[in-house]
N, C-alpha and C positions, 0 to 999 in steps of 0.2 A: 545436519547443520544449515542454514543458510550458504549462500556460494561466499567461498573464500575463507572458510574456516581453516584454521593453520592445521598442518600434519594430516589433513583429511580426514580429521574429528576424532582422532586419534588421544587419548590423554597420556601422553609418554612421562616417564619410562612403561607404563603399562601397557599391553596389548588391549588396550579396553576401547572400544570406539563408540562415540556418544552421537545419536540423532544424526547418524550418516549410514545409509544401507547399501549405497551403490557398489560397483565391482570395484576391485584394485587393479592397477598393472600388474602383468605378472613378475615383474622384476622389484616388486616394492617391499623393501626390508622389512614391513612388520605386517603379521597376518593376525587379523583379528581373533580373540580368542573370546570374547564377551561384548555384547553388544546393550547399552542403556539408550534407551528412551527417555527424554524430559518431560514430553508432553504431546499433543496431538497437530497442532497446528501445521498445516502443510509444507512450510519450507524446512520441516523437522523433520519428514516422513519420505527424504529423497530415496528411492530405489524399494521401501519396503512393500510398493503396490505390485510389485512383481512377482510374478508366481514362482519364480526360480529362486527367490529368496528361501534358503531353509536354515535359517540360526535362530539360536535361542537369543530373547529379547526380553530386558528385565524392564519392568515398568510399575507402575503404581495401579492398584486396582481399577480406579476412574477412567486410567489412561485407556486401559485394556478394554474393558466396557464401551467406550468412547470410539475407540478404532474398529471393534468388531460389528458396530451398529453404523459405520461411517457411510455415508450415500454421499455423491456430488449433486449440485444442485439438478443439474439437465435429469438424472435418473430419480431424483425425488419427485420431479414435475411430471415426468412420463408415470409415473407411479400412481400421482395425485389424480391425475384428470383420467385415469383408466386403461393408458395405453401402452403400459406394461402391467402385465399379470404379476409379477413378482417383485418385490427390493432386489437392486442390485447393490450389495454391500462391497464397497471398494477392498476391503482387509480380510474378507471370509477366509481367505485361504491359508490364514495364520492359525485358524484352530478349525481342525475338522475333526467331527466324531465320528467313531469307528464306526461300521456295520454292523447292522442286528442280524442273527439267524433267525431261523422260523422258529427254533425253540426259545429264542428269547436272549442266548448267550450273544458276546460282542465278538466280533472279528477282529483282527488285527490290522492297522493301517492307520488309524485314528492319529492326530498329531495334535499338541497346544504348543506352538512356539513362544506364546507371552507367559514369560514368567513372574507373576506379582511377587512384590515385597511390603510388607505393611510400612505406613510410615514410622520413622522414629525407631528403626527395630533393626538393629545391626545384623546383617546376613553376610554369611562367608560363602564366598564362591572359589573354586579352584580351577585356575587358569591353565597350568598345563602339566598338571601332576606334582610340580613341587612348590609355584607360587600360589600363595592362598591370599585373596585381600577379603576384606570386610567392608562392605557398603551398606551405607545408612541413607537412606530417602527423607529428604524434609520437604515442607511446603514450600513454594515459590513465591505465593503472592500474585501470581500470573493470569492462572485461567484454571476450570476444573482441572483436575488431576495431575496440574504441573508440579514438578519437584526439582528439589538440587540433591547431588548426590555427593557424598562425603567418601570418598576411597582410600582406604588405610592398608596398608603392607609393607613388606620389606623394604622396598625402594623409594618409601615416603608417605605422605598425606597430601592428598589432593581434593579440594572443594570445587566441583563443577555446578555453575549456577544455572545453565540452561538459560531460558528467559526468567527474569526478576523484576520484579516492582521493590524496590528497596526504601520504601517510604518510611518516614519515624516509627510509627508503630512497629511496621516489622523489623526495625533495627531492635527495640525492645525487647521482642520476642526471640532474636537471636542471640541476644545478648544472657538470656535466661535459659537455651537451650543445652539441656546437660551433655550432649554429645558434641556441641562446638565449644562447650565451656574451656576445654583443655587447652584451646587455639586461641583462645581470646587474649589479647594484650594486659588487660587486667584481669589477676586472677590466675591466668593459665600459664600451664607448665611445657608446653610445646608451641612447635612455630609449622604453619601452613608450606609445604613446599612449593605450593604454587595455586592459585586460583585461575580457573578459566571462567572469565567473566562476559557476564551478558554487555555488549558495545554496540546494542544496535541503535542507543540514544545517545552515545558518550558524545558526539560533536553539539547535542543542542546545552545551551549554558542558562536555560528557563529553570527558574524556582516552580515546579506543579504544586498544586494544592494537593493534599492527601484524599484518598479515595472517599472518607467521611466528609470531609468538608464539601467535597465535588456535589456527593449526593444529596447533603442536606440542602444546599445551594439551590438543587437542580427540583426539590418537591417543594420548597418555601414560593419558586416562580409558579408550578404547577398549580398549587392551591389558591392561587390570586385567579385562575381562571373559571367563568361559570361551570357551575356542576352539571351542564349538559356539554361539556367541552370530552371530545374524544382525545387519545393519544396515542401515537405510534410511536414505540420505542425502538429504535434503529440498532439493536443489537446484531450487528453484520458478522461476528465473528466471538468465538468463546473467549471470556473474561470480560464482559461486561454486566455480568451477570448483577453487579453490586446496584446497577439503576433499578432492576426489576425485585431484589429484597428491599429497597429503599423506599420505592413507591407501595408495594405490598404493605408494608411495616407503617405507613405513614396513612396511607389512605383506609386501610382495612379492607380492601378489596384486592382479587386475584388479576395477574395478569394472563391475556389470552396469547397462546403460544400455539405454532403449528404442530402437526402430526411429528415430524423429526425431531425439533426439540423436546416436545414433549416425552419422546421415547428417550432420549438421551438422559433427562433429567431424571426419570425414572428409575435408573439403573447407574444411579450416582450413590456412592457412600454417604452423602449429606442429602438429607432428605428435604431439606428446608427449600430447594428449587421447586421440589414436585408438590410440596403445599401450597406454594403460592401462585402456583399456574394450573390454566385450566384450559380444555379443549372448546369450550363452547364459546362461541365468540359475541353471542347477543347478552352474553350474563355480566359485562364489565365493559367499562368505557377505555379500559389500558389495553394496547394490542403490541405485542412483540413477536408477529407471525412471520412467514414468509416474505422476504422485502420485494421479492420480484414476482411475487404470487399472493398478493395480500389479500385478505378476508373481505366479504362482503360490504363489511359494517366499514370498514376503512376507506374501500374503494366506492361504494354506492352509494352509501348513506346521506342524507342531506345536513348531518350534523357535522359541526366545525371539528376540524382534525388538525391537531397541534405535530409536529414531527421532532423527535427529539433524537440528537446526533451527538455521541461520542466524539471530540475532537481532543488534542494536546492544548493545553493554554496554561501561560504562567499565574501565580499566584496576584499579584496585580491586576493582570489582565480580566481575571475574573470577579474581583470585587467590584472593578467597572462595570463589567457587563452585567452583571447581578444588578448595579444601582440603575444603569440604563435603560433596562429590561422593565424593572419595578416601575419606573417613571414612566413608560410607554402603556402598560398594563392600567395604569393610574389613571392617565389622562385618556383612556377608552381608546387607544391607537390599535391595529390589526396586529396581532402579532400570530404566526402561525408555525414557526419555526422556534424551539429552544436548542439550546449547546450544554454540553456536561463535560468537563475537564477530566475526564477519565483516562491517568496515562498508565499504560501496560507494561512500560519499558522505563529504566531510571535513567534521566539524566547524568550528566557528569557529575553534579554537587552531591547526588545522592549515590553514586556508585563510589566515590573518595571517602563518604563518610562510612561505607559499608567497608571497604577495605582498610580502612584506618581499624577498626574493631578488631582485625587480625594481624596486619601487617605481615603479609608471609613474606617469601624469600623473591617472588616474583608474581606478574601477572600474565595470563594469555587472553588476548581478545577473543570472542567467540565470533566474531563478526568483522572482516575485513574486506576492502574493495579490492577486487583482484587488480584493477584496471592501474593502482597506484602503485603496484610496484614495492608494497612492503612501506612507503612513505608514513600512511596512516599507524602502522604498528610500531614505528619509532616514535611517531608522535605520543600515541598512548601511552607507552611506555615511559616517554618523558613526565607526561601530564599526571602520571601516577608513582612518579620516583620517591617524591615525598609521603607517601604510604607505604612504603614497604618497610620492611625489618634493616637496623643497621647492617647485618648480614648479607641484605638482599644484592645478588647478582644480576645485571639487565641480560636479559634473552635475547636483545637484539644488536650485540655486537658484532657478530657475524653477519646478520642481516646491513648493518650499516656498511661494512666492507663490501658486499654486493653491491649496495646502491652506490657507494664510490666508484667503483669500477664500471658501472653502467653511464656513471656522467660521464669518466673519462673515454670511454670507448663510443660515447655517443647514442645508445642504446636506448636511454631514460627517455631520452627526447622525442624518439618514435612510439615509444609505449604512453607517455603523457600525452601524446599528438591523439592517439585513438580515444584515451579515458576522456579528454576534453569534449571531443567531437559527442560523445554519448553524455556525457553530464551537461553540456550546452543542449542537447538535444530533451533531456528528460527534467529541466527545470520547472517545468508547471505538473510533475507528476506527482504530487500530495497524495500519499495513501487516504488520508483524511477526505480529502475533497472529493478522492474518487467513489469514495462510500458512501457519500450523503445522500438523503432521502428527504424531499420537502421542495424541490423546484427551485426556484431563483432566489426567493427569499433565503431560504436554506443557506444557498451556496454565496451569496452577499453578507451573510451574517457572520457565517463562517471565516469567509477571505477578510474580512474586519476583524474579529478578536483572536483567531485560533494562531497558535506558532506554527510557523510551518517546519516542514521534514530540513533538516539541517545536510544538502547535497547539494553538489554542482558547486558553485561560486562560494557560498558561504562554508561548506564544508570544506574547501582547497584554504581558506582564509585562517578556519580555526586549526586544519593542520599545520598551517605556516607558524600560527601563532606557539604551537608547543613543540617544534622541531628543534634540535639541539643548536646554537650559534655555529658552531663551523659548519654543520650540515646547512643551514639556513643561508650562509653565505656562498657557499657553492651551489644552490639550488635557487637563488634569487632570480636569474634572468629565466628560467625555464618556468617558475612558480605563476612570474607575472606575465609570461606570455601565454600559459594556461587560463591565468585569470580573464586576459582581453580576449581570448577566444570564444570562453562561455560566455562571456558578456554580450560578444557580439551575436553568439547565435542565441542567445534569450530575446535580445532587444530585437533582432531580425523575426523570431516567430511570433512576437506580440504585435509588430506592425503587420504580419501576414493575417492574423487572427483579426485586429483592428480592420484593416481593408475589406478581409472578410466579410464580417459583421456589415460593413457600411455599403458591399454590392449586395449581400443578401436582403437588404431592407430595402432596396429599389428595384430588384429583380423582379422580372414577369417569368412566366411559364417558360418563353422561348430563351430567356437569359439563363434559367436554370439548365436546360439541355444543350445549349451553346458551349457553356461552361465545360460540362461531360464533354464535351467533344475537345475542348482544349485540352482537358486534362489527357484524355487519350491520345492526342497527339504527340504531348510533350513525353508519353511514355513509349509510344510505339514507333515514332515517326523519327526520332533522332534529334529532337530539337537540340540548339545550341546551349540550352538552359540546362545545367547538370547540375549534380549536387557538388561534383569537383572542383566547380566554381565558386564553390561558397568556401569551400573548407581553407584552411590555413597552411603553410609549409611549417614544420617544426625547426627553430634555429638550430643552425650546425656549426661547429666551429668554422670560421675563416667564410663563412656564406654573407654576402650583401643583399640588399633588394628589400623591397616593401612585399610585404603578405597582407593581401587585402579580401575582405569578404565581398563576394558579388551576389546582388540579391535580384530577383525577378525584375525584368524591365518596368512592369505595371507598377512595382511597389517603390521604384528608384525615386518618386518625386516627394516618399515619406520618411526618406532617409534621414536619419540625425546621423551627427558626428558621432565615430566610432574609432574605438585605439587601435592603432596599427603598427607593426614594427617600423623601426627608422634601419638604414642601412648599416647601423653602427653593428659590428659583430660582438656576439655575446663574450667573445674572450675579454672584452675591453670593460665588461659589466662589472665584475666583480668588485671594484675598487670604489664603483660610482653608485651604487641603487639602481634599481630599476625605474626609477620616475623619469629618468633622462632618456630613457629606451624608447619610450611612447611618443607621438607626436599626433594630434588629431589631424586626421585630412577628410574630405568627403569624397564618398565615392562618385565614378563616373556618370554622368546623366542620362547616359543610354549606352545600350550594347548591340552588336552586330547581331544579323540574322535573328531578331524576337522571333516568340512563338506565333505559328501561324493561328488565327481568330477566325472563326466561321461567321460569314456575315449573317445577325440577327434578321428574324421575319418581321415584317411590318404589324406593327402591330394593328387590330382592329376593334374601334372604339364602342363598336354596339352589335348586337347579337340578331338587333333587327332591322336596321338600316345603317349600312357604310354612311351615309350623311349626316347622321344624328350623332352627337357628342352624349345627350344623357338619355339613359332608358325613360326614367320618369318622366319627361317632357314630351312624349310621345303615346299616342294613343294607338294600341294595337289595331289593324284593320280585319274585316270580317277572315279575310284568307289565313291569317297569321294566327289569328282565335284558334280556327279550327286545326291548324298545323300543331297548336300548343298542346290542344285536347286530346289529339290524336296519340300524342306522346304518353297520355297514360295509360293507353289501351297495354296489357301486358304483351299482348300480342305483337305491338309493334317494334320494329326495329331501330327506332329512334331512340336516343338515350331518355331517360325520364328527366322530368322537369327537376329536381333536386339535382341534376348535373348541368343544368343549361350555365352556359358562362355569363358570370357578371358582367356589367358594364364596361370593365375596364380589362377585360382579360383579351388576351394577345390571340384565342383561337379563333381560326378560320371558321365562319357559318358554311354550313352545306344544306342547301336546301331549304335554308331558313331557320334551321336549326343548328346551335353550336356544339360540337363532339369536343371534348377534353379527355386525355389519358385518366381512366379509373384510379383515383387514391381511397386505399381502403382507409376505415374507421381506424384512427389512433389508438394505441394499446392503451391500456390505465396508467401503463409505466410514462409514457410519453404526454399524458395528459396531465399528471402529476410533477413531471419533470424528475422522475425516477434515472438513476445512470445506471441503467440494466447493463450486467456485463461488464461492468470496471469493478471488477473483484480484484483485492490484494492479493498476496501470498498466504495471508491466515484466514482469508474469508470462513464461512462454514461451507 
C-alpha cells in the first residue's frame, strides 16, 4: 500500500495483508496468513521485488502477467539499445520453472507464488486450519488488472477497494453485481463490517467528468486538426488506456506503442488493446511509445506533432477548455498540446456516493499522511459519518484520545512542525505536472486548466473543515501556525524561482560558473545562511517571542509581508480564534555574514578585436582569415569554427581564437521540453 496505510496493510480482524509485502517487526501481534495484490502500480508493490519474499500472493490473471513482464525504464532502455543482452524483469523470481532432466522429466525446485483467481468467482482460502474465508475479486475501474476484494468469513464481511474510480457508470455496475447485491442498502439483507477505501484523492472537492465524456471531448478536438498532424499520447502509467481505445475507435487507426507496452497488452485477457496497437511506427499518425525514448516519427519528423496529456480537471473547467481550444483551432492559432481530464482515483463526492450504496459499519482509509498523526483519519471519519449505517461505530475514538494526549503533552506541535516543513517544500510537486510532455505550452496550458493535487496548505484547510468541533477548537492555534509556515515556505520558493529565472535570463558563461561557485561555498564553507534560519519554532505552551522565516540575502529585496506569530502564548488563543494570533511584519533588510561571491571575469566584447564592439562592423585581416581557415584543418589543435564564441561571449581570446567549454548536443527530451526522470510512484 502507499505509505501510511493503517494496520500495516492488514484488513483486520483477518490476518490478510493487502498490497504490502515488507517485513514486520518481530513483536508485531499479527502474522500474515495470506497476501492480496489489487494491481501493479509500483506504490502497491512495496517489498515484492525482494528475492527473499516467499509467500503466496493472490491476484488477478492480468496482474500476474503484468508483474512477470515488468521492466523498469532504465533496463528497458539498455535492452532496446543493445547494451543489455537480455531483458531484466523485476519480479521474475516470483515464478521459477523447474529444471528439466536430459530425459525430459522435470526436477523439483520450481515455484509459482502468484495464485490467480477469476473475476466474480468466489474462492475459498484456509488461513490457519480453522478460519476459512471466501474471497471474490471484482473490477476496480482503475487500470488493467486492478481489482477490489470482497472478503467474507466468520469474523465479518469486508470490501477492500484498492485503487478505484467510482464514476456513475461504475456505480451502476456495482448495483447490479450479484455478489455485492446482498450488502446494498436497497434490497440487501446484510451489512458490510468495513470498507477499506481508496482515499488518494479524498481531499479534492472537484466534480470530474466521466471517462467517456473526457475521451469524447478529446477525439473531437483531435479531429479538428489537419489530417497530416501526428499525435503523441502520453499514457505515462497504466490506467490511461481509455484514450487509446477512444482514438482508435474514432479514427479507425491503430496506435503505435513500444516493445514493452505491446508485450504487456499481448498478454492481457482483454484483447482489445492488442488489436488497436502496432509496433510499426510509420503506419500511423498516433503514437503512445516510450515517452523518454520516443520513436523517430515523433522526434525527427518534419510533420507537426501535438502532445496529449492526461490531467485531473473538473467538469466545468473541461467544458470551458473545450470551448477555448475549439475557438483557437477555428481561428488558426497554433496548438501543440491537448489535455484530457482522465481521473484514475475518485474525489470525495464520488467516494461518498459509493459508500452510501452500502452504508457499512465503518470505513478505513487506505491512504494516510504519516506526518499528520492521524488528524486526516479523524477528518475522513467525520466526512463519511453520514454515509455509514445507523449502527455504525466510529473507529477513531481511540485515535482521538491519542491526539488529545499529544496536544496536552506538546508532542503534536513538534510533529506538525516536521510535517509543515515537508508540505511547504512539496507545494509545487504535482504529479500531473511532473509527468507532462510537450514543453512550455503543455506546462502553461495544464497549469491554467488542471485541478492541482490537494496537499500542503489546501490539504490542511480541507482537514480543518472536517474535524469535529471539539477537536477543531483545541487545534486552532496549531493548524493556524502550520498554515502560516506552509504559506511562507511556498512563497519563498516562488520568489527564489522567479529570481533564478531573472538571473538566468541575463547571465553570461562566467555568471553560470560563478553561481556554481557560490553554491559550493554555501555547502562546504559553512556559510551563515542555513536551512535552520528559515525554519519556524513550533508554538509551545508558555513560550513567547516571534518566529520569522529568514531568506537568502540576495532575495530579501523581493520579500512580501508574511504571517508570523505574535508573542501571545497559544494558551490564550483557544477562546479568541487564530486570526488575532498573526500580525504581518517585514523581514529584516540585511543579514550578517552574507555568502561570499566569487568576482566575475571581465567580459570580452569581441573575439576579433578587444576594441571592437560589433563583429559585423570589422573586416577580418589576412592574418585573421588564415587563422580561421586553419581551424578547419582536422589536425589543428584549435577549436572548429562552430565553437567560436559570438560577439557577446565572455570567453577570453587565445591566439586570436576564442575557446569555450564544450557543450554537448541537447538530447531530444531537452529539445522538446520533456521532463525526463520526473516519474511518479505509479509510472511505468
